[in-house]
N, C-alpha and C positions, 0 to 999 in steps of 0.2 A: 632758718636764721638762728644764729647763736643767741642763747639766752644769757642773762647775767650769771645764773647758776652754772651753766656749762663753761663759760669763760673762766670763772673763778676756780671751778674744779680742774680745769685744764692747766691753769697757771700755778696751782698750789704745789705741784710736783716740781722739784728742782730741775730735773732733766728736761721736762717740757718747757719750763720757764726759760731755761738756757737756750733751747731750740728757738723759741719765739724771739728772744733777744738777738740771736744770730740772724734770723730772718729780717728783723727790723733794720739791722745794719747792712745786710748783704742782698736783700730782696728775694733771692732765689738760691737754693742750695740742694744738692743731691744727698742721699743718705750717707754716702761715703765721706762727704765733707763734714756732716754733723759728727760722724764717728771720729774723724780725725780731730776736729776742734774740741770735742768733749772727752776724748780718750775713752770712748765706750765702744762696745761691740755692736755690730750691725743689727742683730735681732732685738736688742734692747732699744736702740734708736728707732727701728721700724715700728715696734710696739707703741712707743710714745707718740710718734708721728701719726700712727693710725688712730689713736684716741683724739689727737688734735684735729685730724681730718673728720672723724665721726662727729665731733662737737662743732664742726664748721669754722674752726679757727684758721685752718690752713687748707690749701687746695693743692693737689698734685697733678703732675703731667709726666707722661712717659716720653722719653727721647732715646730710642734704641734700647740699650741695656740699662740706662739710667732712669731713675725716678726723681724728679725735681719737685721741691716743695716751696710754697710762698704763702705769705699771709693771704687769707681769703679776700679776694677783691670786693666782695659784698659785705665785709664786716661793717657793722654800723659805726657811726662816728663815735658813739660812747665807748665802744670796744677799742677802737684805735686810741681814744683818749686814755683809757685805762692802761693799755700797753705802753704808750708813750710816757705816761706818768711813772710807771715802773722803771722805765729806762732812764728817765731824767731825775728820778728821786734819790739818787745816791749822793750823799754828802761826802765829798772826798773821792776816793777811788771806786770805780765800778767793779764789783766782784766778778762780773762776767767779761771784763775787758781781756782777761787772759785767754778766754775761748776764742775771741776774735783775732787776737794776736797769733795764736797757734794756727788757726785756720789760714791766715795769710802767709804762713810759712809752708803750707802743704805743697809738696812737689807734684807737678802734673795733675792739677785739678781738672776733673773731667769737664768737657764741654767748654773749655776756656779758649778764647782766641788771643791773639797778640793784643796787648793793652788791657788784659784782664776783662774783656767783654765776653759775654756768652755767645757761643756759636749756636745758631738755630737752623 
């Protein structure tokens, strides 16, 4: 289970924090969606997601050629509270709102069905 030290180490990096904020908003995303939303290359995103997985902040699943990530379902309540507080703590505009807006303009998002629901 994630420790407070692991969670804080995970969230201190801007790329990892932005990934977690996207997962909080979208529930589950594949590596290419993170790359598009953050305007970063796949190897950098994968490296950061790997650390989040190692620290048990996220969980992944493979679906064909895609690897999807979500917040770990067994995150303790205190960890969810920290993540939620970070998301809610912006006075004025959220600096990560642009990432979410960019993601929502991504053409042909993988694994998406009509109505923006995941195909499983």
